[in-house]
C-alpha positions in Angstrom: 43.0 33.6 -40.2 40.6 32.1 -37.6 41.6 28.9 -36.0 39.4 25.9 -37.0 38.7 23.1 -34.6 38.6 19.5 -35.7 35.4 17.9 -34.3 37.1 14.6 -33.5 40.0 16.2 -31.7 39.9 17.3 -28.2 42.5 19.7 -26.8 44.7 18.4 -24.0 44.0 19.9 -20.6 46.2 22.6 -19.4 48.7 21.6 -16.7 47.2 21.8 -13.2 43.6 22.0 -14.6 40.9 19.5 -13.7 40.5 17.1 -16.7 36.8 16.9 -16.3 36.4 20.7 -16.5 38.6 20.9 -19.6 36.3 18.6 -21.5 33.2 20.5 -20.6 32.1 18.0 -17.9 31.6 19.3 -14.4 30.5 17.4 -11.4 26.8 17.7 -10.9 25.9 17.4 -7.2 22.2 18.0 -8.1 22.2 14.9 -10.4 23.9 12.8 -7.7 21.3 13.9 -5.1 18.5 13.2 -7.6 19.8 9.7 -8.2 20.2 9.1 -4.4 16.6 10.3 -3.8 15.3 8.0 -6.6 17.2 5.1 -5.2 15.8 5.7 -1.8 12.3 6.1 -3.2 12.7 2.8 -5.1 13.9 1.0 -2.0 11.1 2.3 0.2 8.5 1.4 -2.5 9.7 -2.2 -2.4 10.6 -2.7 1.2 9.2 0.1 3.3 6.1 0.1 5.6 3.9 0.9 2.7 5.7 -1.2 0.1 4.3 -2.8 -3.0 4.6 -6.2 -1.3 2.4 -5.1 1.6 0.0 -3.5 -0.9 -0.3 -6.9 -2.6 -0.9 -8.6 0.7 -3.6 -6.2 1.6 -5.3 -6.7 -1.7 -5.2 -10.4 -1.2 -6.5 -10.2 2.3 -9.3 -7.9 1.1 -10.3 -10.4 -1.6 -10.4 -13.2 1.1 -12.5 -11.1 3.4 -14.9 -10.2 0.6 -15.4 -13.9 -0.1 -16.1 -14.5 3.6 -18.6 -11.7 3.6 -20.4 -13.3 0.7 -20.5 -16.7 2.4 -21.9 -15.1 5.6 -24.5 -13.3 3.6 -25.7 -16.5 2.1 -25.7 -18.2 5.5 -27.7 -15.3 6.9 -30.3 -15.6 4.1 -30.7 -19.4 4.9 -31.1 -18.7 8.6 -33.7 -16.0 7.9 -35.7 -18.4 5.7 -35.5 -21.0 8.5 -36.7 -18.4 11.1 -39.6 -17.4 8.8 -40.6 -21.1 8.4 -40.6 -21.6 12.1 -42.8 -18.6 12.6 -45.3 -19.7 10.0 -45.5 -23.4 10.9 -45.7 -24.2 14.6 -45.5 -27.9 13.7 -42.0 -27.3 12.4 -41.0 -25.9 15.8 -42.5 -29.0 17.5 -40.6 -31.3 15.1 -37.3 -29.7 15.9 -38.0 -29.7 19.6 -38.7 -33.5 19.5 -35.8 -34.4 17.3 -33.0 -32.2 18.6 -34.1 -31.7 22.3 -35.8 -35.0 23.0 -39.0 -33.3 24.2 -42.3 -35.2 24.4 -45.9 -34.2 25.1 -47.4 -34.9 28.5 -48.7 -38.5 28.6 -46.6 -39.7 25.6 -44.3 -42.7 26.0 -41.0 -42.8 24.1 -39.6 -46.1 23.1 -35.9 -46.2 22.3 -34.3 -49.2 20.6 -30.7 -50.2 20.8 -28.8 -50.5 17.5 -27.1 -53.8 17.0 
């Protein structure tokens, strides 16, 4: 009659045998290496030269630079408008020269008053 095995019962390991091998479990060096590799990969993705933290910092810096670019584009547009106005209206150029540089026409007299 064939011997039947009880599913809940495990046989005792033979004397001198490795207990892990008797239960069908063998050390798996490949699994250990895979876990070590995944741990290293996780560590480098968080703290390495190209980590997620640095990636976030670069995204933040990029957003800041894009805002600066937009502000500079608006400033350039205003300056272009001012240049065009100065080219079209020579009186505007004269007004700026008088106000900012203190220039006067020949023969003009400038009166300056002290503020009290």
